[in-house]
N, CA, C and O atoms as a GROMACS GRO file, in nm:
protein
  420
    1MET      N    1 -25.583  -7.036  -5.253
    1MET     CA    2 -25.577  -7.162  -5.250
    1MET      C    3 -25.692  -7.194  -5.112
    1MET      O    4 -25.664  -7.164  -4.996
    2PRO      N    5 -25.827  -7.264  -5.155
    2PRO     CA    6 -25.840  -7.264  -5.013
    2PRO      C    7 -25.785  -7.413  -4.966
    2PRO      O    8 -25.763  -7.522  -5.021
    3THR      N    9 -25.775  -7.365  -4.854
    3THR     CA   10 -25.725  -7.486  -4.741
    3THR      C   11 -25.820  -7.567  -4.651
    3THR      O   12 -25.810  -7.687  -4.625
    4GLY      N   13 -25.904  -7.491  -4.614
    4GLY     CA   14 -26.027  -7.530  -4.515
    4GLY      C   15 -25.957  -7.515  -4.357
    4GLY      O   16 -25.876  -7.433  -4.314
    5LYS      N   17 -26.027  -7.633  -4.292
    5LYS     CA   18 -25.941  -7.580  -4.144
    5LYS      C   19 -25.850  -7.716  -4.128
    5LYS      O   20 -25.750  -7.717  -4.057
    6PHE      N   21 -25.884  -7.800  -4.183
    6PHE     CA   22 -25.818  -7.890  -4.146
    6PHE      C   23 -25.674  -7.955  -4.176
    6PHE      O   24 -25.615  -8.054  -4.133
    7CYS      N   25 -25.640  -7.837  -4.285
    7CYS     CA   26 -25.498  -7.849  -4.319
    7CYS      C   27 -25.378  -7.784  -4.243
    7CYS      O   28 -25.392  -7.668  -4.202
    8SER      N   29 -25.249  -7.859  -4.222
    8SER     CA   30 -25.193  -7.781  -4.134
    8SER      C   31 -25.091  -7.674  -4.196
    8SER      O   32 -25.053  -7.696  -4.311
    9ASN      N   33 -25.056  -7.590  -4.149
    9ASN     CA   34 -24.962  -7.472  -4.212
    9ASN      C   35 -24.867  -7.521  -4.282
    9ASN      O   36 -24.841  -7.470  -4.391
   10TYR      N   37 -24.789  -7.640  -4.229
   10TYR     CA   38 -24.676  -7.674  -4.335
   10TYR      C   39 -24.714  -7.722  -4.451
   10TYR      O   40 -24.646  -7.711  -4.554
   11THR      N   41 -24.853  -7.793  -4.442
   11THR     CA   42 -24.907  -7.853  -4.556
   11THR      C   43 -24.956  -7.712  -4.672
   11THR      O   44 -24.917  -7.703  -4.789
   12ALA      N   45 -25.021  -7.645  -4.622
   12ALA     CA   46 -25.054  -7.520  -4.681
   12ALA      C   47 -24.949  -7.432  -4.764
   12ALA      O   48 -24.964  -7.397  -4.881
   13GLU      N   49 -24.838  -7.400  -4.680
   13GLU     CA   50 -24.726  -7.351  -4.709
   13GLU      C   51 -24.635  -7.429  -4.841
   13GLU      O   52 -24.596  -7.378  -4.946
   14ALA      N   53 -24.621  -7.554  -4.797
   14ALA     CA   54 -24.550  -7.640  -4.894
   14ALA      C   55 -24.636  -7.637  -5.022
   14ALA      O   56 -24.580  -7.630  -5.132
   15GLN      N   57 -24.789  -7.641  -5.010
   15GLN     CA   58 -24.876  -7.634  -5.143
   15GLN      C   59 -24.868  -7.529  -5.231
   15GLN      O   60 -24.875  -7.532  -5.354
   16ALA      N   61 -24.848  -7.404  -5.132
   16ALA     CA   62 -24.837  -7.311  -5.195
   16ALA      C   63 -24.691  -7.260  -5.290
   16ALA      O   64 -24.677  -7.165  -5.367
   17LEU      N   65 -24.615  -7.346  -5.256
   17LEU     CA   66 -24.474  -7.302  -5.317
   17LEU      C   67 -24.513  -7.406  -5.442
   17LEU      O   68 -24.489  -7.358  -5.552
   18ILE      N   69 -24.560  -7.520  -5.441
   18ILE     CA   70 -24.551  -7.613  -5.558
   18ILE      C   71 -24.655  -7.548  -5.618
   18ILE      O   72 -24.616  -7.518  -5.732
   19GLN      N   73 -24.796  -7.502  -5.597
   19GLN     CA   74 -24.857  -7.423  -5.698
   19GLN      C   75 -24.789  -7.315  -5.775
   19GLN      O   76 -24.817  -7.302  -5.894
   20ALA      N   77 -24.682  -7.218  -5.705
   20ALA     CA   78 -24.650  -7.101  -5.760
   20ALA      C   79 -24.525  -7.180  -5.863
   20ALA      O   80 -24.493  -7.137  -5.974
   21ALA      N   81 -24.478  -7.277  -5.811
   21ALA     CA   82 -24.373  -7.366  -5.902
   21ALA      C   83 -24.425  -7.403  -6.033
   21ALA      O   84 -24.367  -7.382  -6.140
   22ILE      N   85 -24.558  -7.466  -6.016
   22ILE     CA   86 -24.635  -7.531  -6.140
   22ILE      C   87 -24.644  -7.386  -6.224
   22ILE      O   88 -24.594  -7.382  -6.336
   23MET      N   89 -24.698  -7.286  -6.178
   23MET     CA   90 -24.740  -7.178  -6.230
   23MET      C   91 -24.633  -7.117  -6.326
   23MET      O   92 -24.646  -7.095  -6.446
   24ILE      N   93 -24.505  -7.090  -6.234
   24ILE     CA   94 -24.418  -7.042  -6.326
   24ILE      C   95 -24.411  -7.145  -6.394
   24ILE      O   96 -24.468  -7.113  -6.499
   25ASN      N   97 -24.359  -7.304  -6.408
   25ASN     CA   98 -24.328  -7.376  -6.528
   25ASN      C   99 -24.405  -7.359  -6.648
   25ASN      O  100 -24.359  -7.346  -6.761
   26ASN      N  101 -24.574  -7.360  -6.604
   26ASN     CA  102 -24.673  -7.322  -6.741
   26ASN      C  103 -24.668  -7.192  -6.801
   26ASN      O  104 -24.742  -7.160  -6.894
   27SER      N  105 -24.571  -7.105  -6.741
   27SER     CA  106 -24.570  -6.950  -6.822
   27SER      C  107 -24.453  -6.970  -6.911
   27SER      O  108 -24.366  -7.056  -6.916
   28ASN      N  109 -24.480  -6.852  -6.987
   28ASN     CA  110 -24.384  -6.814  -7.124
   28ASN      C  111 -24.273  -6.733  -7.074
   28ASN      O  112 -24.194  -6.688  -7.156
   29SER      N  113 -24.258  -6.711  -6.957
   29SER     CA  114 -24.176  -6.592  -6.930
   29SER      C  115 -24.011  -6.662  -6.948
   29SER      O  116 -23.967  -6.775  -6.928
   30ASP      N  117 -23.964  -6.562  -6.982
   30ASP     CA  118 -23.795  -6.588  -7.015
   30ASP      C  119 -23.716  -6.502  -6.927
   30ASP      O  120 -23.631  -6.422  -6.965
   31CYS      N  121 -23.757  -6.527  -6.786
   31CYS     CA  122 -23.685  -6.469  -6.677
   31CYS      C  123 -23.549  -6.549  -6.658
   31CYS      O  124 -23.548  -6.665  -6.699
   32GLN      N  125 -23.472  -6.516  -6.619
   32GLN     CA  126 -23.329  -6.616  -6.586
   32GLN      C  127 -23.348  -6.675  -6.414
   32GLN      O  128 -23.310  -6.782  -6.365
   33GLN      N  129 -23.409  -6.580  -6.360
   33GLN     CA  130 -23.385  -6.607  -6.208
   33GLN      C  131 -23.536  -6.604  -6.144
   33GLN      O  132 -23.625  -6.527  -6.181
   34VAL      N  133 -23.548  -6.707  -6.040
   34VAL     CA  134 -23.650  -6.711  -5.980
   34VAL      C  135 -23.646  -6.700  -5.818
   34VAL      O  136 -23.591  -6.784  -5.747
   35VAL      N  137 -23.710  -6.588  -5.771
   35VAL     CA  138 -23.683  -6.630  -5.581
   35VAL      C  139 -23.820  -6.627  -5.528
   35VAL      O  140 -23.899  -6.534  -5.539
   36PHE      N  141 -23.841  -6.758  -5.460
   36PHE     CA  142 -23.949  -6.790  -5.365
   36PHE      C  143 -23.947  -6.723  -5.218
   36PHE      O  144 -23.857  -6.779  -5.155
   37PHE      N  145 -23.997  -6.647  -5.157
   37PHE     CA  146 -23.996  -6.574  -5.063
   37PHE      C  147 -24.096  -6.661  -4.944
   37PHE      O  148 -24.217  -6.645  -4.959
   38THR      N  149 -24.060  -6.731  -4.853
   38THR     CA  150 -24.151  -6.796  -4.756
   38THR      C  151 -24.106  -6.758  -4.636
   38THR      O  152 -23.987  -6.734  -4.618
   39ASP      N  153 -24.195  -6.750  -4.544
   39ASP     CA  154 -24.204  -6.764  -4.370
   39ASP      C  155 -24.185  -6.921  -4.333
   39ASP      O  156 -24.165  -6.952  -4.216
   40ALA      N  157 -24.190  -6.996  -4.410
   40ALA     CA  158 -24.249  -7.128  -4.348
   40ALA      C  159 -24.072  -7.217  -4.342
   40ALA      O  160 -24.030  -7.290  -4.432
   41LEU      N  161 -24.019  -7.192  -4.250
   41LEU     CA  162 -23.875  -7.259  -4.220
   41LEU      C  163 -23.885  -7.403  -4.229
   41LEU      O  164 -23.805  -7.475  -4.289
   42SER      N  165 -24.000  -7.445  -4.157
   42SER     CA  166 -24.030  -7.585  -4.170
   42SER      C  167 -24.020  -7.655  -4.306
   42SER      O  168 -23.963  -7.763  -4.323
   43VAL      N  169 -24.077  -7.586  -4.395
   43VAL     CA  170 -24.084  -7.635  -4.564
   43VAL      C  171 -23.968  -7.621  -4.613
   43VAL      O  172 -23.931  -7.710  -4.689
   44LEU      N  173 -23.886  -7.518  -4.588
   44LEU     CA  174 -23.776  -7.494  -4.633
   44LEU      C  175 -23.637  -7.612  -4.593
   44LEU      O  176 -23.545  -7.644  -4.668
   45GLN      N  177 -23.662  -7.658  -4.451
   45GLN     CA  178 -23.600  -7.748  -4.363
   45GLN      C  179 -23.637  -7.875  -4.443
   45GLN      O  180 -23.546  -7.954  -4.472
   46ALA      N  181 -23.740  -7.896  -4.473
   46ALA     CA  182 -23.806  -8.057  -4.511
   46ALA      C  183 -23.742  -8.053  -4.647
   46ALA      O  184 -23.680  -8.158  -4.670
   47LEU      N  185 -23.736  -7.954  -4.755
   47LEU     CA  186 -23.642  -7.975  -4.887
   47LEU      C  187 -23.496  -8.031  -4.868
   47LEU      O  188 -23.427  -8.093  -4.948
   48GLN      N  189 -23.469  -7.989  -4.735
   48GLN     CA  190 -23.301  -8.015  -4.720
   48GLN      C  191 -23.295  -8.182  -4.745
   48GLN      O  192 -23.213  -8.237  -4.819
   49SER      N  193 -23.402  -8.252  -4.663
   49SER     CA  194 -23.404  -8.387  -4.666
   49SER      C  195 -23.477  -8.464  -4.756
   49SER      O  196 -23.426  -8.569  -4.796
   50ASN      N  197 -23.614  -8.423  -4.804
   50ASN     CA  198 -23.676  -8.474  -4.887
   50ASN      C  199 -23.842  -8.426  -4.898
   50ASN      O  200 -23.906  -8.451  -4.796
   51HIS      N  201 -23.899  -8.375  -4.982
   51HIS     CA  202 -24.019  -8.338  -5.027
   51HIS      C  203 -24.020  -8.368  -5.176
   51HIS      O  204 -23.980  -8.290  -5.262
   52PRO      N  205 -24.064  -8.475  -5.196
   52PRO     CA  206 -24.040  -8.556  -5.351
   52PRO      C  207 -24.156  -8.446  -5.442
   52PRO      O  208 -24.110  -8.400  -5.546
   53SER      N  209 -24.288  -8.410  -5.406
   53SER     CA  210 -24.328  -8.290  -5.540
   53SER      C  211 -24.298  -8.183  -5.530
   53SER      O  212 -24.301  -8.120  -5.635
   54LEU      N  213 -24.255  -8.109  -5.408
   54LEU     CA  214 -24.241  -7.993  -5.436
   54LEU      C  215 -24.041  -7.992  -5.508
   54LEU      O  216 -24.001  -7.913  -5.593
   55ARG      N  217 -23.971  -8.080  -5.454
   55ARG     CA  218 -23.850  -8.130  -5.529
   55ARG      C  219 -23.882  -8.127  -5.694
   55ARG      O  220 -23.818  -8.070  -5.783
   56LYS      N  221 -23.980  -8.192  -5.701
   56LYS     CA  222 -24.029  -8.218  -5.862
   56LYS      C  223 -24.036  -8.086  -5.905
   56LYS      O  224 -23.944  -8.047  -5.978
   57GLU      N  225 -24.110  -8.021  -5.882
   57GLU     CA  226 -24.158  -7.909  -5.969
   57GLU      C  227 -24.038  -7.775  -5.948
   57GLU      O  228 -24.029  -7.681  -6.027
   58LEU      N  229 -23.950  -7.792  -5.820
   58LEU     CA  230 -23.867  -7.694  -5.842
   58LEU      C  231 -23.746  -7.760  -5.966
   58LEU      O  232 -23.688  -7.687  -6.046
   59SER      N  233 -23.733  -7.868  -5.962
   59SER     CA  234 -23.594  -7.940  -6.077
   59SER      C  235 -23.649  -7.884  -6.220
   59SER      O  236 -23.577  -7.835  -6.307
   60LYS      N  237 -23.795  -7.899  -6.227
   60LYS     CA  238 -23.843  -7.845  -6.358
   60LYS      C  239 -23.809  -7.708  -6.385
   60LYS      O  240 -23.758  -7.684  -6.494
   61ILE      N  241 -23.827  -7.615  -6.306
   61ILE     CA  242 -23.758  -7.502  -6.322
   61ILE      C  243 -23.641  -7.449  -6.301
   61ILE      O  244 -23.616  -7.330  -6.319
   62SER      N  245 -23.541  -7.558  -6.251
   62SER     CA  246 -23.443  -7.492  -6.258
   62SER      C  247 -23.345  -7.573  -6.359
   62SER      O  248 -23.224  -7.583  -6.341
   63THR      N  249 -23.389  -7.607  -6.426
   63THR     CA  250 -23.339  -7.689  -6.564
   63THR      C  251 -23.330  -7.558  -6.666
   63THR      O  252 -23.239  -7.558  -6.749
   64ASN      N  253 -23.398  -7.474  -6.662
   64ASN     CA  254 -23.350  -7.330  -6.758
   64ASN      C  255 -23.387  -7.187  -6.693
   64ASN      O  256 -23.434  -7.088  -6.750
   65LYS      N  257 -23.345  -7.209  -6.529
   65LYS     CA  258 -23.370  -7.068  -6.438
   65LYS      C  259 -23.302  -7.097  -6.338
   65LYS      O  260 -23.281  -7.212  -6.300
   66ARG      N  261 -23.249  -6.968  -6.270
   66ARG     CA  262 -23.144  -6.994  -6.111
   66ARG      C  263 -23.296  -6.982  -6.014
   66ARG      O  264 -23.375  -6.888  -6.019
   67VAL      N  265 -23.306  -7.094  -5.936
   67VAL     CA  266 -23.374  -7.088  -5.867
   67VAL      C  267 -23.355  -7.062  -5.706
   67VAL      O  268 -23.302  -7.151  -5.640
   68THR      N  269 -23.403  -6.932  -5.639
   68THR     CA  270 -23.347  -6.952  -5.496
   68THR      C  271 -23.479  -6.913  -5.414
   68THR      O  272 -23.561  -6.829  -5.450
   69LEU      N  273 -23.486  -6.991  -5.296
   69LEU     CA  274 -23.557  -7.007  -5.185
   69LEU      C  275 -23.496  -6.884  -5.081
   69LEU      O  276 -23.374  -6.867  -5.070
   70GLN      N  277 -23.551  -6.837  -5.040
   70GLN     CA  278 -23.539  -6.725  -4.939
   70GLN      C  279 -23.630  -6.720  -4.812
   70GLN      O  280 -23.752  -6.707  -4.824
   71TRP      N  281 -23.579  -6.729  -4.706
   71TRP     CA  282 -23.698  -6.740  -4.601
   71TRP      C  283 -23.676  -6.563  -4.536
   71TRP      O  284 -23.579  -6.488  -4.545
   72VAL      N  285 -23.812  -6.543  -4.472
   72VAL     CA  286 -23.845  -6.434  -4.462
   72VAL      C  287 -23.925  -6.420  -4.310
   72VAL      O  288 -24.028  -6.482  -4.284
   73PRO      N  289 -23.868  -6.346  -4.236
   73PRO     CA  290 -23.932  -6.363  -4.106
   73PRO      C  291 -24.103  -6.308  -4.118
   73PRO      O  292 -24.151  -6.228  -4.198
   74SER      N  293 -24.155  -6.368  -4.030
   74SER     CA  294 -24.300  -6.346  -4.036
   74SER      C  295 -24.371  -6.236  -3.932
   74SER      O  296 -24.325  -6.200  -3.824
   75HIS      N  297 -24.481  -6.197  -3.987
   75HIS     CA  298 -24.517  -6.095  -3.895
   75HIS      C  299 -24.444  -5.952  -3.872
   75HIS      O  300 -24.472  -5.877  -3.778
   76CYS      N  301 -24.327  -5.920  -3.988
   76CYS     CA  302 -24.214  -5.797  -3.948
   76CYS      C  303 -24.238  -5.727  -4.043
   76CYS      O  304 -24.134  -5.679  -4.089
   77GLY      N  305 -24.366  -5.686  -4.117
   77GLY     CA  306 -24.387  -5.579  -4.193
   77GLY      C  307 -24.347  -5.606  -4.347
   77GLY      O  308 -24.360  -5.504  -4.414
   78VAL      N  309 -24.303  -5.711  -4.417
   78VAL     CA  310 -24.236  -5.759  -4.520
   78VAL      C  311 -24.380  -5.756  -4.635
   78VAL      O  312 -24.452  -5.855  -4.645
   79PRO      N  313 -24.398  -5.667  -4.690
   79PRO     CA  314 -24.542  -5.642  -4.755
   79PRO      C  315 -24.618  -5.761  -4.808
   79PRO      O  316 -24.720  -5.819  -4.769
   80GLY      N  317 -24.514  -5.783  -4.938
   80GLY     CA  318 -24.560  -5.940  -4.964
   80GLY      C  319 -24.587  -6.056  -4.893
   80GLY      O  320 -24.663  -6.144  -4.932
   81ASN      N  321 -24.525  -6.057  -4.790
   81ASN     CA  322 -24.546  -6.145  -4.670
   81ASN      C  323 -24.669  -6.125  -4.584
   81ASN      O  324 -24.731  -6.221  -4.538
   82GLU      N  325 -24.706  -5.992  -4.562
   82GLU     CA  326 -24.796  -5.981  -4.506
   82GLU      C  327 -24.957  -5.957  -4.605
   82GLU      O  328 -25.072  -5.953  -4.561
   83LYS      N  329 -24.916  -5.948  -4.727
   83LYS     CA  330 -25.076  -5.974  -4.827
   83LYS      C  331 -25.060  -6.142  -4.808
   83LYS      O  332 -25.166  -6.176  -4.756
   84ALA      N  333 -24.983  -6.251  -4.823
   84ALA     CA  334 -24.979  -6.329  -4.857
   84ALA      C  335 -25.059  -6.425  -4.692
   84ALA      O  336 -25.112  -6.536  -4.696
   85ASP      N  337 -25.042  -6.339  -4.572
   85ASP     CA  338 -25.101  -6.364  -4.449
   85ASP      C  339 -25.226  -6.410  -4.467
   85ASP      O  340 -25.284  -6.518  -4.456
   86LYS      N  341 -25.258  -6.273  -4.507
   86LYS     CA  342 -25.376  -6.226  -4.526
   86LYS      C  343 -25.475  -6.317  -4.601
   86LYS      O  344 -25.592  -6.345  -4.574
   87LEU      N  345 -25.393  -6.358  -4.706
   87LEU     CA  346 -25.478  -6.450  -4.838
   87LEU      C  347 -25.450  -6.569  -4.742
   87LEU      O  348 -25.557  -6.628  -4.753
   88ALA      N  349 -25.382  -6.635  -4.664
   88ALA     CA  350 -25.419  -6.755  -4.611
   88ALA      C  351 -25.540  -6.787  -4.523
   88ALA      O  352 -25.613  -6.886  -4.515
   89LYS      N  353 -25.534  -6.649  -4.449
   89LYS     CA  354 -25.666  -6.630  -4.363
   89LYS      C  355 -25.756  -6.645  -4.420
   89LYS      O  356 -25.840  -6.710  -4.357
   90LYS      N  357 -25.788  -6.612  -4.524
   90LYS     CA  358 -25.930  -6.621  -4.622
   90LYS      C  359 -25.888  -6.748  -4.669
   90LYS      O  360 -25.989  -6.792  -4.723
   91GLY      N  361 -25.827  -6.804  -4.676
   91GLY     CA  362 -25.827  -6.937  -4.742
   91GLY      C  363 -25.860  -7.063  -4.656
   91GLY      O  364 -25.914  -7.167  -4.694
   92ALA      N  365 -25.813  -7.027  -4.524
   92ALA     CA  366 -25.873  -7.094  -4.395
   92ALA      C  367 -26.002  -7.111  -4.370
   92ALA      O  368 -26.060  -7.211  -4.327
   93GLU      N  369 -26.048  -6.992  -4.404
   93GLU     CA  370 -26.214  -7.030  -4.411
   93GLU      C  371 -26.303  -7.064  -4.512
   93GLU      O  372 -26.425  -7.050  -4.506
   94CYS      N  373 -26.218  -7.122  -4.632
   94CYS     CA  374 -26.316  -7.166  -4.720
   94CYS      C  375 -26.337  -7.314  -4.708
   94CYS      O  376 -26.294  -7.350  -4.599
   95GLU      N  377 -26.382  -7.402  -4.769
   95GLU     CA  378 -26.401  -7.513  -4.756
   95GLU      C  379 -26.280  -7.643  -4.810
   95GLU      O  380 -26.208  -7.615  -4.905
   96GLN      N  381 -26.272  -7.718  -4.772
   96GLN     CA  382 -26.134  -7.800  -4.726
   96GLN      C  383 -26.188  -7.854  -4.880
   96GLN      O  384 -26.302  -7.877  -4.920
   97ILE      N  385 -26.033  -7.865  -4.960
   97ILE     CA  386 -26.009  -7.906  -5.106
   97ILE      C  387 -25.942  -8.031  -5.054
   97ILE      O  388 -25.907  -8.040  -4.936
   98ASP      N  389 -25.922  -8.139  -5.153
   98ASP     CA  390 -25.822  -8.253  -5.141
   98ASP      C  391 -25.639  -8.174  -5.133
   98ASP      O  392 -25.580  -8.084  -5.193
   99ASN      N  393 -25.616  -8.248  -5.049
   99ASN     CA  394 -25.457  -8.194  -4.996
   99ASN      C  395 -25.381  -8.334  -5.041
   99ASN      O  396 -25.437  -8.443  -5.037
  100GLU      N  397 -25.230  -8.311  -5.090
  100GLU     CA  398 -25.154  -8.397  -5.072
  100GLU      C  399 -25.134  -8.458  -4.907
  100GLU      O  400 -25.120  -8.390  -4.806
  101ILE      N  401 -25.138  -8.585  -4.917
  101ILE     CA  402 -25.088  -8.620  -4.763
  101ILE      C  403 -24.917  -8.631  -4.757
  101ILE      O  404 -24.851  -8.701  -4.834
  102THR      N  405 -24.859  -8.546  -4.648
  102THR     CA  406 -24.743  -8.556  -4.650
  102THR      C  407 -24.690  -8.642  -4.488
  102THR      O  408 -24.746  -8.635  -4.379
  103TYR      N  409 -24.585  -8.709  -4.522
  103TYR     CA  410 -24.516  -8.791  -4.411
  103TYR      C  411 -24.389  -8.820  -4.426
  103TYR      O  412 -24.338  -8.882  -4.519
  104PHE      N  413 -24.326  -8.762  -4.309
  104PHE     CA  414 -24.194  -8.750  -4.335
  104PHE      C  415 -24.118  -8.820  -4.171
  104PHE      O  416 -24.146  -8.790  -4.054
  105GLU      N  417 -24.037  -8.899  -4.215
  105GLU     CA  418 -23.975  -8.993  -4.054
  105GLU      C  419 -23.836  -8.908  -4.069
  105GLU      O  420 -23.744  -8.923  -3.988
   0.00000   0.00000   0.00000
């Protein structure tokens, strides 16, 4: 997902989780459990208080699947996370797209 130079890491990580949740919601998979791995501790912490867009998409999944959000350390050789970091760098080099503006107190 192209994020451009002006997108914060927090926004990019949150949007990535939202897009993944949307993809799962739109799939015809009959799996019973979904695990999201992320190195974005700030996004997981924001979910504890509020993040309406992400909560909405996750709640759609959780009606018929068990949803787990799992934090993983960054830059520690976790294969999927290393690949995600490489893709994030490519996304940061792309033209900025419209992103949801987030604000929390």
